[in-house]
C-alpha positions in Angstrom: 95.6 36.8 150.7 97.8 35.4 148.0 101.3 36.1 148.9 102.3 36.9 145.5 99.1 38.8 144.6 101.1 42.0 145.2 103.8 41.3 142.6 100.7 40.8 140.2 99.6 43.0 140.6 102.4 45.0 140.2 102.9 43.6 136.7 99.8 44.5 135.4 100.2 47.9 136.5 103.4 47.9 133.9 101.3 46.0 131.0 98.6 48.5 131.0 101.3 51.1 131.1 103.2 49.4 128.2 106.3 48.9 130.4 106.3 45.5 130.4 109.4 43.5 129.4 110.6 40.1 128.4 113.1 38.0 127.6 113.0 36.9 123.3 114.5 33.5 121.7 117.0 35.4 119.3 119.0 33.8 116.6 121.9 35.6 115.5 123.2 35.4 111.4 126.5 36.5 109.9 127.1 40.2 109.3 125.2 41.7 112.1 121.4 40.4 111.2 119.5 38.1 114.0 116.1 36.4 114.1 113.3 36.6 116.8 112.5 33.0 116.0 113.1 30.4 113.8 109.0 31.4 112.8 110.0 34.9 112.2 109.5 36.0 108.6 113.1 37.1 108.1 116.1 38.4 109.5 116.3 41.7 111.0 119.4 44.6 110.6 120.6 44.8 114.7 120.9 48.1 115.6 119.9 47.4 119.4 123.5 45.9 119.9 126.6 47.6 121.9 129.1 45.7 120.1 130.0 49.0 118.3 133.3 47.6 116.3 131.3 44.9 114.9 134.0 42.4 116.6 131.2 39.9 117.9 130.7 38.7 114.4 134.0 38.9 112.7 134.7 35.1 111.9 138.2 36.0 110.8 138.8 37.4 114.1 137.3 34.5 115.9 139.5 32.1 113.8 142.5 33.5 114.6 142.0 33.9 118.5 141.0 29.8 118.5 143.8 29.1 116.1 146.3 31.6 118.7 144.7 30.1 122.1 143.2 26.6 121.8 142.0 25.9 124.6 143.9 24.9 127.7 141.9 22.5 130.6 141.6 24.8 133.1 140.1 27.4 130.6 136.1 27.1 131.2 136.3 28.2 134.6 138.1 29.8 137.5 136.2 27.9 140.4 137.1 30.7 142.8 137.9 34.2 143.6 140.9 35.7 142.6 142.4 35.8 146.5 142.0 31.9 146.6 142.9 29.8 143.7 140.9 32.1 141.1 144.2 34.1 139.6 145.4 32.8 136.2 147.9 33.7 133.8 145.3 34.8 131.7 143.8 37.5 133.9 147.2 39.1 134.8 148.1 39.1 131.0 144.7 41.1 130.6 145.9 43.5 133.2 149.0 43.7 132.3 148.3 44.8 128.6 145.2 47.4 130.3 148.5 49.1 132.4 150.6 49.7 129.9 147.7 50.7 127.4 146.7 53.7 129.2 150.1 53.5 131.9 148.7 53.4 135.0 147.9 50.5 137.3 144.7 48.6 136.1 142.1 46.1 137.8 139.9 43.6 136.2 136.1 43.0 137.3 133.2 40.2 136.6 131.6 43.4 135.1 130.7 46.5 134.8 127.6 46.3 137.3 130.6 45.1 139.6 132.9 47.9 139.4 130.3 50.7 139.4 128.5 48.7 142.3 131.8 48.3 144.6 134.7 50.8 144.1 132.5 54.4 145.8 130.9 51.9 148.4 134.9 50.6 149.2 136.7 54.4 148.5 133.9 56.8 150.6 132.6 56.8 154.4 130.4 59.4 156.4 133.1 62.3 155.5 133.2 61.9 151.6 130.6 63.6 149.3 129.6 61.7 145.6 128.2 64.6 143.1 126.8 62.6 140.5 124.8 63.9 137.0 121.4 62.6 137.1 121.7 60.6 134.2 124.4 58.3 135.4 123.9 54.6 134.9 121.7 52.9 137.3 124.9 50.5 138.2 126.9 53.8 139.4 123.4 54.8 141.5 123.0 51.3 143.2 127.1 51.8 144.0 126.4 55.3 145.5 123.3 54.5 147.4 125.6 51.4 149.4 128.2 54.1 150.3 128.4 55.7 153.2 129.0 58.8 152.0 126.7 61.7 151.6 125.0 62.5 148.3 124.4 64.9 146.1 123.3 66.1 142.0 123.9 67.7 139.3 121.3 68.7 136.3 122.9 66.6 133.2 126.0 68.4 131.8 125.4 71.8 133.8 128.5 72.2 134.7 127.9 75.8 136.1 125.4 73.8 138.7 128.4 71.5 139.2 130.7 74.4 140.6 128.3 75.4 142.6 128.3 72.1 145.0 132.5 72.3 144.6 132.4 75.6 146.2 129.6 74.6 148.8 132.0 71.4 149.5 135.1 73.1 149.5 134.1 75.2 152.0 132.5 72.8 154.4 135.2 71.1 156.8 133.4 68.3 157.4 133.9 66.5 154.4 137.7 65.5 153.3 137.1 64.2 149.9 134.7 65.4 146.7 133.7 62.5 144.2 132.6 63.6 140.5 130.9 61.0 138.8 129.7 61.1 135.6 130.4 59.2 132.2 131.6 59.6 128.8 129.1 58.7 126.8 125.8 58.8 128.2 123.7 55.6 126.8 120.3 56.5 126.4 120.8 60.3 124.9 124.6 59.5 123.0 125.7 62.8 124.3 129.6 63.4 125.5 131.2 65.1 128.2 133.2 67.6 127.7 136.0 66.6 129.9 138.6 68.8 129.4 136.0 71.4 131.5 135.5 68.4 134.0 139.5 68.2 134.6 139.5 72.0 134.9 137.0 72.3 137.6 138.6 69.5 139.4 142.1 71.6 139.8 140.5 74.6 141.0 139.3 72.7 143.8 141.7 70.8 145.9 139.4 67.9 147.4 137.7 66.9 144.2 139.2 62.9 142.5 136.9 62.2 139.6 135.1 59.3 138.6 134.3 58.9 134.8 132.7 55.9 133.6 133.7 55.2 129.5 131.4 51.4 128.9 130.3 53.4 125.5 133.2 55.6 125.2 136.0 52.5 125.0 137.0 50.9 122.0 135.4 54.2 119.5 136.9 57.0 120.7 140.9 58.3 120.7 143.6 57.1 118.2 143.8 54.0 120.0 140.4 54.2 121.2 140.8 54.2 124.8 138.0 56.5 125.2 136.7 59.9 125.3 139.5 60.6 127.6 142.1 60.0 125.3 140.5 61.7 122.7 140.5 64.8 124.6 144.1 64.5 125.8 143.2 63.8 129.7 144.0 60.7 130.5 146.4 61.5 133.4 143.8 63.8 135.0 141.0 61.1 135.4 141.6 59.9 139.1 139.0 56.4 138.8 138.9 55.4 135.0 135.8 52.9 134.4 135.1 50.9 131.5 133.3 47.8 130.4 134.3 44.8 127.8 131.1 43.7 127.0 130.6 46.7 124.6 133.1 47.5 121.2 135.4 44.4 123.1 133.0 42.2 122.4 133.2 40.7 126.0 132.4 40.6 129.1 134.0 42.3 132.4 134.6 45.5 133.7 137.4 47.3 134.7 139.5 50.1 136.3 142.4 52.5 135.6 143.7 54.2 138.8 146.7 54.5 141.1 148.5 51.6 141.6 147.7 52.6 145.5 144.1 52.1 144.7 144.4 49.2 143.1 145.4 47.4 146.2 143.1 48.9 148.2 140.1 47.8 145.8 142.3 44.6 146.8 141.7 44.2 150.2 138.6 46.8 150.7 136.2 45.8 147.5 133.3 43.8 148.4 131.9 42.3 145.0 135.4 41.7 144.0 137.0 40.1 147.1 133.5 37.8 146.8 132.4 36.7 143.6 134.0 34.3 141.6 136.4 35.6 139.1 135.9 35.4 135.0 137.2 32.1 133.5 140.7 32.2 131.7 139.1 31.8 128.3 137.0 34.7 128.9 140.2 36.8 130.4 142.2 35.5 127.2 139.5 36.5 124.6 139.5 40.1 125.9 143.5 40.7 125.8 143.1 39.4 122.6 140.3 41.5 121.3 141.2 44.7 123.3 144.9 44.7 121.2 143.2 44.3 118.4 141.3 46.9 118.9 144.0 49.4 119.7 144.9 49.5 115.8 141.2 49.9 114.9 141.6 53.8 113.5 140.1 53.0 110.3 136.6 51.2 111.7 136.4 54.2 114.7 137.0 56.4 111.7 134.1 54.7 109.9 131.4 54.3 112.8 132.2 58.0 113.1 131.3 59.4 110.0 128.2 56.8 109.7 126.7 58.7 112.8 126.8 61.6 111.9 125.3 61.2 108.7 122.9 59.4 110.0 121.7 62.0 113.3 122.0 64.7 110.1 119.3 62.8 108.4 117.6 62.5 111.1 117.4 65.8 111.6 116.5 66.8 108.6 113.5 64.8 108.7 112.3 66.9 111.7 112.5 64.3 114.5 114.0 64.8 118.1 117.9 64.1 118.3 120.2 65.6 120.2 123.1 62.5 120.0 126.6 63.2 119.6 127.9 59.9 119.1 127.3 56.6 117.5 124.5 55.7 120.0 121.3 57.9 118.1 118.2 57.5 120.1 114.8 59.3 118.4 112.7 61.0 121.0 109.0 60.5 120.2 107.6 61.0 123.8 104.8 58.9 125.1 105.3 54.9 125.4 102.7 53.7 122.5 104.3 55.4 120.0 108.1 54.5 120.5 106.3 50.9 120.6 104.7 51.6 117.5 108.0 53.2 115.6 110.0 50.6 116.8 107.5 47.1 115.1 107.1 49.5 112.3 111.6 49.3 111.7 111.6 45.8 113.0 108.5 44.8 110.0 111.0 46.7 107.4 114.0 44.8 108.7 115.4 47.0 111.4 115.4 45.3 115.0 115.4 48.8 117.0 114.0 49.0 120.4 111.8 51.1 122.2 113.5 52.8 125.7 110.7 53.6 128.1 110.6 54.4 132.1 112.6 54.2 134.4 115.3 53.8 132.0 114.4 57.2 130.6 112.5 59.8 132.1 108.4 59.9 132.1 107.1 61.9 128.7 110.7 60.7 126.7 110.1 57.5 125.2 112.5 57.0 122.4 114.1 54.0 119.9 117.1 53.8 120.2 119.8 53.0 117.2 122.8 51.4 118.1 125.9 52.0 114.9 128.5 49.7 114.6 131.7 50.0 112.4 130.5 46.6 110.4 128.1 49.3 108.8 127.4 51.0 105.7 125.5 53.9 104.5 123.5 51.9 101.8 122.1 49.5 104.9 120.9 52.1 107.0 119.4 54.9 104.6 116.4 52.5 104.0 115.5 53.3 107.7 115.0 56.7 107.2 111.5 55.8 105.7 110.3 54.3 108.9 111.3 56.2 111.2 
């Protein structure tokens, strides 16, 4: 038997289910437009990126960065883990900016995925319980699987069920720590967590610590763009505030905001941090530059919030299924094939929107997800409504 036959059969099954994925050749043009290949008929408005502030194609910003930073010889690679020789001034400067902005200790990682697969396994043991929202990101799920902790899930955003699980955990003498894990903005549904209510639960149960992933909230929410936790006034109450630079900050990498003792503990215990080559200094320098600019982008945040609200209302007015609360606006069609066809129609009309299918979302909830950014205006978006 062909050793690879099993894998070929699995791929054929994915194709039959309209779940087959492939890389695309993408050409990026000015002002948030892309082409799928040199032979493609025309540029499309990119509505699939996570670049929520439009920083990645801001030419003035890029030119300012180049003029400010230059290109030292050491900038293109760290060539080592942070604990060997991979730590540079640029990394320390970035963590210093984060610590100053959040008024807590900060630790930077190679990606948000690295953060989520490493933090919980390092902090938990057999006497720990992780209680997570059922729709957390795959990276957090993988981190929970790698941990030795006991695991429970609650239905998405169901805080009554969460409290019942907390009551049971508080009464269990074998448990010494309970980690409640959730996201601030959920990337497939676009809904926003009630962090104030979750913090109120934490304060009722002494064993509880909160782990919140702000990957899709950083840059977009809060007066300074520090996320939903800032907007809802609960930054100091979140024990482990995880974020990513690969979205609104238009860079790469992840971070954790935490107590100083947790930072030092992870430096000594977190395997993805200890055993990974560090981010290039050039990347850390760009992240520092972009993050500092982001802190003052109140006008862009307000524009994005208004644009998102207008699009959500217009989609609902057409009778379509959309329960987003944010700049991530999914239109739920249900069947895989219908979502694929709708996305193709939008692309044919000049809007690069993609279908999202199982296993990224539950079976029967295939959708086209629209990701908005602050460089868009309503005149660009309104024609899309005719193709939904």
